Steps between C-alpha positions, in 0.01 A plus 500: 500500500363175643194686628428646151545158342274338756239777447514454121461121528211540744321747271548274199376196687199699622427607142520144370279370782257792451475421128441130574226592746342738245510228230352239738227751594421571131482126421268441800280791395482369141402158622229657720353682197478177298358301793241769557398479134459127529311512828284808471454552127488152350386290799248744648409703190569835669550708184571822692843374606613497138540877520753456782688207352519558122660777295302687235760362252436139608521236224429130552640251244356148493630198315155486341245775456513876472702740714326685781592867532457757776327486831157480331626206293593297808168589665306382191687171490455426868126591487453284189687205648315518827167515311596160359653371829350701792696302760837527317797464738872544426727346763867586469722190536839670436613862477846626397611862457813643341559855380172644372344155434281271707420144385225287645386143448145459610199269502165639377165343575140592427157374404371596156164678552508724192601464133876477445653523152176386341450210744166509676507475880587145603489529879836323493772587751835545326858509627799623293862594551631840391822697489521879474783744478435859613714810443449779753597864506437750777294245697261414215471213252591630152531176308401135535568182305242230576530133434182323610418140417224603258500157337439330835226748585318451170546124523334496845211715381451303175509172686232636733287607206526168318426302821164680537380402152 
């Protein structure tokens, strides 16, 4: 009887530990997907990686502006943003994962070399803080909520424009 009880406890403990390891592995993999998006897609402009990282059902919600939808939507937005800021960099300051969500706080920098939201190129280097929440499924980003400091970005660009006059 003791042997059966010991075997049952051992199997249950192994199952719990196995589930914890599986969850930890999933969280690490989800973080890796988000970090790869920040490093390769946004910071290097490698649009091809979007096919690996984003779901066809992807939707991005921003506090301001329109939603981006699908893999082609994210590619268009990255290409457009990098046309305005060719040296755009997103450096992750904090990353937290729980369940199917990954949250990052990051610092974005770039030099405006192209028109951005109706503002002619200023040549000004900008720096803003951002927060984004990602939802992943089957190893791909399916939804994002973005909270960039758009006011700070526009203020830096506008100040640069008015200084040159």
